[in-house]
C-alpha positions in Angstrom: 17.7 7.2 -2.7 14.1 6.3 -3.3 12.8 4.2 -0.1 9.6 2.4 0.0 8.0 0.3 2.6 6.4 -2.6 1.4 4.6 -6.1 2.3 6.2 -9.4 1.0 4.2 -12.9 0.1 4.6 -13.7 3.4 2.8 -10.4 4.8 6.3 -9.6 6.3 6.9 -5.7 6.3 10.4 -4.7 4.6 12.1 -1.4 3.4 13.6 -1.6 -0.1 15.7 1.0 -2.4 13.5 1.7 -5.3 15.2 1.1 -9.0 15.3 3.1 -11.7 13.5 0.3 -13.8 10.6 0.5 -11.1 11.9 -2.6 -9.3 13.5 -2.6 -5.9 16.2 -4.0 -3.6 15.6 -4.9 0.0 17.3 -2.5 2.3 18.8 -4.0 5.9 18.8 -2.4 9.0 17.5 1.1 10.4 16.7 3.8 7.9 17.4 6.3 9.9 21.4 5.0 10.5 22.3 4.4 7.2 20.4 1.2 5.6 22.2 -1.1 3.4 21.1 -2.3 0.1 21.3 -5.9 -0.3 21.6 -7.7 -3.7 17.8 -9.5 -2.7 15.3 -8.5 -5.1 12.1 -7.1 -3.1 9.2 -9.3 -3.0 6.5 -6.3 -2.9 3.3 -7.6 -2.9 1.9 -4.2 -1.5 3.3 -0.6 -1.0 2.9 0.5 2.6 3.2 4.3 4.0 7.2 4.7 3.6 7.6 5.4 7.4 6.0 4.7 10.4 5.8 7.9 12.2 6.7 8.4 15.8 4.9 11.7 15.7 2.8 13.9 13.0 2.9 17.4 13.3 1.1 19.9 10.7 1.0 23.3 9.9 -1.6 25.2 9.0 -2.1 28.0 6.5 1.5 28.1 5.2 0.5 29.0 1.6 -0.3 32.6 0.8 -2.8 32.0 -2.3 -4.7 29.0 0.0 -4.9 32.1 3.2 -6.3 34.4 0.1 -9.0 31.7 -0.9 -10.2 31.1 2.8 -10.1 34.9 3.5 -7.8 34.0 6.6 -5.0 36.7 7.8 -1.3 35.8 7.0 0.3 34.1 9.9 3.5 35.7 11.8 4.0 32.7 12.9 3.9 28.7 12.2 0.3 27.5 13.0 0.9 23.8 14.5 -1.7 20.9 14.8 -1.3 17.6 15.2 -2.3 14.4 13.9 -1.9 10.6 15.6 -0.2 8.1 14.5 -3.9 6.6 13.9 -4.5 8.6 10.9 -1.9 7.1 8.5 -3.1 5.3 5.6 -1.0 3.5 2.9 -1.0 4.1 -0.7 -4.2 2.5 -2.6 -6.1 2.0 0.8 -9.3 3.9 1.4 -9.8 7.2 2.9 -12.7 6.7 5.0 -15.4 9.2 5.9 -16.3 9.0 9.3 -19.7 7.5 10.0 -20.1 6.7 13.9 -18.9 10.1 14.5 -20.3 11.8 11.3 -18.8 14.3 8.8 -20.6 15.5 5.9 -17.8 17.7 5.3 -14.5 15.4 4.4 -12.0 17.8 2.1 -8.7 16.5 0.6 -4.9 18.7 1.1 -2.0 17.9 -0.9 1.0 18.4 1.3 4.8 17.9 1.1 6.0 15.4 4.2 9.1 16.1 5.7 10.4 13.2 7.7 13.3 13.8 10.4 16.1 11.4 10.1 18.2 12.6 13.7 17.2 13.4 16.7 17.3 17.7 17.1 16.2 20.5 19.1 17.0 24.1 19.1 18.4 23.9 15.3 18.9 26.8 13.5 17.5 27.6 9.9 21.1 27.1 8.4 21.4 23.6 9.6 17.6 22.4 9.8 17.9 20.5 6.7 20.9 18.3 7.6 18.3 16.7 10.1 16.4 15.8 7.3 15.9 12.2 6.2 13.7 12.8 3.0 10.2 13.5 1.8 7.0 11.9 0.4 3.4 13.1 -0.7 0.8 13.9 2.3 -2.6 13.8 2.1 -4.0 16.4 5.2 -7.7 14.9 5.0 -9.9 17.5 7.2 -13.6 16.9 8.2 -14.3 20.7 8.0 -17.4 20.3 10.0 -15.3 19.2 13.1 -12.4 21.3 12.4 -14.3 24.6 12.0 -17.9 23.9 13.9 -18.1 21.1 16.1 -14.3 21.4 17.6 -14.4 23.8 20.3 -12.3 26.0 18.5 -9.5 23.7 17.7 -8.6 21.9 14.6 -7.6 18.7 16.2 -10.6 16.9 16.0 -11.4 17.2 12.4 -7.8 16.3 11.7 -7.7 13.3 13.9 -9.7 10.7 12.2 -8.3 7.1 11.2 -6.8 7.1 7.8 -6.3 11.0 7.7 -2.9 11.0 7.0 -2.2 8.9 3.5 1.6 8.8 2.8 4.0 7.6 0.2 4.2 6.0 -2.5 8.1 6.7 -1.9 10.5 8.3 0.7 13.0 10.4 -1.4 16.0 11.3 0.3 17.8 14.4 0.6 20.2 14.2 -1.5 18.0 13.8 -4.8 15.6 16.9 -3.4 18.2 19.7 -2.1 15.9 22.3 -2.3 12.0 21.3 -0.9 10.6 24.8 -1.7 11.0 24.3 -5.4 8.5 21.5 -6.1 5.1 21.4 -8.0 2.1 20.2 -6.0 -1.3 19.2 -6.9 -4.5 17.1 -6.2 -6.3 15.1 -9.0 -10.1 14.4 -7.6 -11.7 11.6 -9.7 -9.9 12.6 -12.7 -10.4 16.5 -12.2 -7.2 18.7 -11.5 -8.3 20.3 -8.4 -5.1 22.1 -6.4 -2.1 22.9 -8.4 1.0 25.3 -7.2 4.3 25.1 -6.1 6.2 24.6 -2.5 7.8 27.9 -3.4 4.7 29.9 -2.2 5.1 28.6 1.3 5.0 31.4 3.9 7.5 29.5 5.9 9.8 27.1 4.3 11.0 23.9 5.5 14.0 25.4 7.1 11.9 27.9 8.8 9.1 25.4 9.8 11.8 22.7 11.2 13.9 25.8 13.4 10.4 26.4 15.0 9.4 23.1 15.8 12.7 22.2 17.1 12.4 25.5 19.3 12.9 24.0 23.3 11.4 20.8 21.6 13.1 17.6 20.7 12.1 16.2 17.0 13.0 12.4 17.3 13.5 10.1 14.4 10.4 9.3 12.7 8.9 12.7 13.2 6.5 13.7 10.2 6.2 17.2 9.3 3.0 18.3 7.0 3.8 21.4 5.5 0.6 23.0 4.5 -1.6 22.9 1.5 -2.1 25.3 -1.6 -5.1 26.9 -2.7 -8.1 24.6 -4.4 -9.1 23.0 -1.2 -12.7 21.6 -1.7 -14.0 23.9 1.1 -13.6 26.6 -1.0 -14.6 25.4 -4.3 -17.2 27.7 -5.9 -20.0 28.1 -6.3 -20.3 25.3 -3.8 -17.9 23.3 -1.7 -16.9 20.0 -2.8 -16.8 17.5 -0.2 -15.1 13.9 -0.8 -17.8 11.4 -1.6 -17.8 7.7 -1.5 -16.2 6.2 -5.0 -13.7 9.1 -5.2 -10.1 8.9 -5.7 -7.8 11.2 -4.8 -4.1 11.6 -6.0 -1.6 13.8 -4.5 1.1 14.2 -6.8 4.5 15.9 -5.9 7.5 16.8 -8.5 10.6 14.3 -8.2 8.3 12.2 -5.5 5.5 10.8 -7.6 1.8 10.1 -6.9 -0.1 9.2 -4.2 -3.5 7.7 -4.5 -6.1 6.7 -2.4 -10.0 5.8 -2.9 -12.8 7.2 -0.5 -15.3 4.8 1.1 -17.7 5.2 3.9 -16.6 3.9 7.7 -18.0 0.5 8.2 -20.3 0.4 11.5 
């Protein structure tokens, strides 16, 4: 199933089941507990991020070619950092470059996002995908100056600004994507393709990530896991880095899921 979340003409949020012709039928019930597809055509006035995250867990340095371009050592275990739920942004809404706590080095990162559908703890690699509801596109927007130079040695400050986790445009359930590590993934920045890879290049694949994150730790339904970005980030662009600028448009595209597009603007001050 392809699940969307949307606002109707009265400003109410609903879930819908996207149909092959691009229309959608309204869903009833909890998407984590077997929602029912109604016969009511969805009154979609605005697409929202397909889920409201319970938490956002992120894996860094998880593509081999990205580790190579940043001259980083291949990690022995998944590198975990977190984003706040304040970072969520909807399809079509702007990524805001921070101005109050200023950043001059905001970067894009296309990522496959995994949405946990059932509570899990201490799962094995063999059973890890049984706990996944589905997958969506994500942009792990990163203020590199705060991540690398101004954050005290940890990554979270540079990853934690409002609007820094666009998700969408739809959630595709696991029955339609049996292998999440065989998907083409790319970023197009203002009409130029800047990232292009395949999720097969992950150092730690999706089952390994879930096994690791669930170790002695409960992953609740609605946990969103960002699985790392491939090579081609703005920080590593030669001869000069390519940071996001007001007026840019960023599109993250993943095979079998679709394209997530966000404009870029300055934070109002």
